[in-house]
C-alpha positions in Angstrom: -38.8 51.3 -44.7 -41.6 53.8 -43.9 -42.4 54.1 -47.6 -42.9 50.4 -48.0 -45.5 47.9 -46.8 -44.4 44.4 -45.9 -46.1 41.8 -48.2 -44.5 38.4 -47.4 -41.3 36.6 -46.8 -39.8 35.1 -50.0 -40.2 31.4 -50.4 -37.4 28.9 -50.5 -34.8 31.6 -49.9 -33.9 34.5 -47.6 -35.4 38.0 -47.9 -38.9 39.5 -48.2 -41.2 41.3 -50.6 -42.4 44.9 -49.9 -44.8 47.2 -51.8 -44.7 51.0 -52.0 -47.5 52.8 -50.3 -48.8 54.0 -53.7 -48.8 50.4 -55.1 -46.6 51.3 -58.1 -43.4 49.6 -57.0 -42.3 46.4 -55.4 -39.1 45.9 -53.5 -37.4 42.5 -52.8 -34.5 41.8 -50.5 -32.3 38.8 -50.5 -28.8 37.4 -51.0 -26.7 36.5 -54.0 -29.5 34.5 -55.5 -31.5 37.7 -55.8 -28.5 39.3 -57.5 -28.4 36.5 -60.1 -32.1 36.7 -60.6 -31.9 40.5 -61.1 -29.2 40.1 -63.7 -31.3 37.5 -65.6 -34.4 39.7 -65.5 -32.4 42.7 -66.8 -31.1 40.5 -69.6 -34.6 39.2 -70.3 -36.1 42.7 -70.5 -33.5 43.6 -73.1 -34.5 40.6 -75.1 -38.2 41.6 -75.1 -39.4 39.2 -72.4 -42.6 40.3 -70.7 -41.0 41.1 -67.3 -41.3 44.0 -64.8 -39.0 46.9 -65.4 -36.2 47.2 -62.8 -35.8 50.8 -61.7 -33.2 50.4 -58.9 -31.0 47.7 -57.3 -28.0 47.5 -55.0 -26.8 46.5 -51.6 -27.9 47.7 -48.1 -27.5 46.3 -44.6 -25.5 43.4 -45.8 -28.1 42.1 -48.2 -29.2 42.8 -51.8 -32.3 44.6 -53.0 -34.1 45.2 -56.3 -37.0 47.6 -57.0 -39.3 47.0 -60.0 -42.5 48.5 -61.3 -45.8 46.8 -60.6 -47.3 45.1 -63.6 -50.8 44.7 -62.3 -52.9 44.4 -59.2 -53.8 40.7 -59.4 -52.2 37.6 -60.9 -54.2 35.3 -63.2 -54.2 32.9 -60.3 -56.1 35.4 -58.2 -58.4 36.2 -61.1 -59.2 32.5 -61.5 -60.0 32.2 -57.8 -62.3 35.2 -58.0 -64.0 33.7 -61.1 -64.7 30.5 -59.3 -66.0 32.1 -56.2 -68.4 34.2 -58.3 -69.5 32.0 -61.1 -68.3 28.5 -60.2 -65.7 28.2 -62.9 -62.6 29.9 -64.4 -63.6 32.4 -67.1 -62.6 32.2 -70.7 -61.0 35.6 -70.2 -58.4 34.2 -67.8 -57.6 31.4 -70.2 -57.3 34.0 -73.1 -55.0 36.2 -71.0 -52.8 33.3 -70.0 -52.5 32.3 -73.7 -51.6 35.9 -74.7 -48.8 36.2 -72.1 -47.6 32.7 -72.9 -47.4 33.6 -76.6 -45.5 36.8 -75.8 -43.0 34.8 -73.8 -42.6 32.2 -76.5 -42.0 34.9 -79.1 -39.2 36.5 -77.1 -37.7 33.1 -76.2 -37.7 31.9 -79.8 -36.1 35.1 -81.1 -33.1 34.6 -78.7 -32.1 30.9 -78.5 -29.2 30.0 -76.4 -26.6 27.2 -76.9 -27.6 23.7 -76.1 -26.7 22.9 -72.5 -27.7 20.4 -69.8 -30.9 21.5 -68.1 -32.9 18.6 -66.7 -31.1 18.3 -63.4 -31.8 21.9 -62.5 -35.3 22.1 -63.9 -36.4 18.9 -62.3 -34.5 19.1 -59.0 -33.6 15.5 -59.9 -30.9 15.1 -57.3 -33.2 16.2 -54.5 -36.0 13.9 -55.8 -33.7 10.8 -55.8 -32.1 11.7 -52.5 -35.6 11.9 -50.8 -37.0 9.0 -52.8 -34.2 6.5 -53.4 -36.7 3.8 -54.5 -37.4 5.9 -57.6 -33.7 6.0 -58.6 -34.2 3.0 -60.9 -33.1 2.0 -64.4 -36.7 2.2 -65.5 -37.1 5.8 -64.4 -33.7 6.8 -66.0 -34.7 5.1 -69.3 -38.0 7.0 -69.4 -36.2 10.3 -68.6 -33.6 9.7 -71.4 -36.4 9.0 -73.9 -38.1 12.4 -73.0 -34.8 14.3 -73.1 -33.9 12.8 -76.5 -37.3 14.0 -77.8 -36.8 17.5 -76.3 -33.4 17.8 -78.0 -35.3 18.7 -81.1 -36.4 22.0 -79.6 -34.3 25.2 -79.3 -32.9 26.0 -75.9 -33.9 29.3 -74.3 -33.8 31.3 -71.1 -36.5 29.8 -68.9 -38.5 30.7 -65.8 -38.7 27.1 -64.5 -41.6 27.9 -62.1 -44.0 29.4 -64.5 -47.7 29.2 -63.6 -50.8 31.4 -63.1 -49.6 32.8 -59.7 -46.6 34.4 -61.5 -48.5 35.6 -64.5 -50.1 39.0 -64.7 -51.8 40.7 -67.7 -48.7 42.7 -68.4 -46.0 40.1 -67.7 -44.3 37.4 -65.6 -42.8 37.9 -62.2 -40.5 35.8 -59.9 -37.6 34.5 -62.0 -35.9 33.1 -58.9 -35.5 29.6 -60.4 -34.4 30.6 -63.8 -32.3 28.4 -66.1 -32.0 26.9 -69.6 -35.1 25.0 -70.9 -36.4 23.8 -74.2 -38.8 26.3 -75.9 -42.3 25.8 -74.5 -41.3 24.2 -71.2 -42.5 27.3 -69.3 -45.7 28.2 -71.1 -47.3 24.9 -72.2 -47.7 23.2 -68.8 -49.0 26.3 -67.1 -52.7 25.2 -66.7 -51.7 21.5 -66.0 -49.8 22.7 -63.0 -53.1 23.4 -61.2 -53.6 19.6 -61.0 -50.2 19.1 -59.3 -51.4 21.5 -56.6 -54.1 19.0 -55.6 -57.2 21.1 -56.1 -56.6 23.2 -53.1 -56.1 26.5 -54.9 -59.8 27.2 -55.2 -60.4 26.4 -58.9 -59.9 23.8 -61.6 -59.2 23.9 -65.3 -61.4 22.0 -67.7 -60.1 19.8 -70.5 -61.7 22.2 -73.0 -59.9 25.2 -71.5 -56.6 23.3 -71.6 -57.2 22.5 -75.2 -58.0 26.1 -76.1 -54.9 27.4 -74.3 -52.7 24.8 -76.0 -54.1 25.5 -79.4 -53.4 29.3 -79.0 -49.8 28.5 -78.1 -49.5 26.2 -81.0 -50.5 29.0 -83.4 -47.5 30.9 -82.0 -44.9 28.2 -82.2 -46.1 27.0 -85.6 -45.4 30.5 -86.9 -42.1 30.8 -85.0 -40.4 27.5 -85.6 -42.8 25.7 -88.0 -43.7 23.2 -85.2 -46.7 22.8 -82.9 -44.9 22.3 -79.6 -47.9 20.8 -77.9 -46.6 17.4 -79.1 -43.9 17.7 -76.4 -46.3 18.6 -73.6 -46.1 15.0 -72.2 -42.3 15.4 -72.0 -42.6 18.7 -70.2 -45.1 17.2 -67.7 -42.8 14.3 -67.0 -40.2 16.8 -65.8 -42.9 18.6 -63.8 -43.6 15.2 -62.0 -40.1 15.5 -60.7 -40.3 19.2 -59.9 -43.4 18.9 -57.8 -42.0 15.9 -55.8 -38.7 17.7 -54.9 -38.1 18.8 -51.3 -41.5 17.2 -50.3 -40.3 14.6 -47.8 -41.1 15.8 -44.3 -38.5 15.7 -41.5 -41.1 15.8 -38.7 -42.7 12.4 -38.1 -45.6 14.2 -36.3 -46.7 16.2 -39.4 -49.2 13.8 -40.8 -50.4 16.4 -43.2 -47.0 16.8 -44.8 -46.5 13.0 -45.0 -49.8 12.7 -46.8 -48.8 15.5 -49.2 -45.5 13.8 -49.9 -47.2 10.5 -50.6 -49.7 12.3 -52.8 -46.9 13.8 -55.0 -45.3 10.4 -55.1 -48.6 9.0 -56.4 -48.8 11.7 -59.1 -45.2 10.9 -60.1 -46.0 7.2 -60.5 -49.2 8.0 -62.5 -47.4 10.4 -64.7 -44.5 7.9 -65.3 -47.0 5.1 -66.2 -48.9 7.3 -68.6 -45.8 8.7 -70.3 -44.2 5.3 -70.6 -47.1 4.0 -72.5 -48.1 7.0 -74.7 -45.5 9.8 -74.4 -48.3 11.9 -72.9 -49.7 12.7 -69.4 -53.3 13.5 -68.8 -53.4 15.6 -65.6 -57.1 15.5 -65.7 -56.9 12.0 -64.3 -55.0 13.1 -61.3 -57.0 12.8 -58.0 -57.3 15.8 -55.8 -55.3 15.9 -52.6 -58.5 15.7 -50.6 -59.7 12.6 -52.3 -56.2 11.0 -52.0 -56.1 11.8 -48.3 -59.5 10.3 -47.7 -58.5 7.1 -49.4 -55.3 6.8 -47.5 -56.4 8.1 -44.1 
């Protein structure tokens, strides 16, 4: 590995990420999940998705590896943090770049729909959420979910990223397809800026309502041309699923980790807020979500 620099261990799975000394290539190692991810990424590249080019893959030392070309030095998440540190707010340029990549993804997805198939359980980690939070496994919650899924049945099903957000978006494409699976068109791109609110304000920046509106309007121009429909009307349905996604696997096992207990309770609070809002209006306003810091102070 003398030609590679260690970057980090991969999250929620085995393996690590390495970068070539010249910065032009990335190498990831892992198990069978990485093999499945590589196969999806190769398929996506062939369909015109904005993904890194895979230049080599195979097995070594009992594990699997994939080598892909770098698609930029910094993610839009890193650019947003730098903007805030310098000027106090995220620049319009970052929002514009996010919309451009989101539109490219939507175009590729819409050109290659896949057969309708169940998707909610995988995208929401619903089984894990209910296992860790059995009090949420109620007829009311299931009724609200059914309502959202019935609405989303009107959209084409496509190959999805499932964990799409600014940390995985670069100017030239989208990385980290580890959690890929079927999703309705728009599920990846539309909630990308709202996801910042689920992170609790601890990522170093915030997105204004005006920026979210500009981003959504740009995506709507794309989907209106692609399928004759402004998919923003389903953003609330997407965000309801995200309320599940960000609560999954959050329940701590160590009773001494007060910080993790607070974070779990925080995500439960966001779940409840999102459920209440969606139930009354079919929408969720993440701008009303408290920061983790404020929540912790109020529940200290």
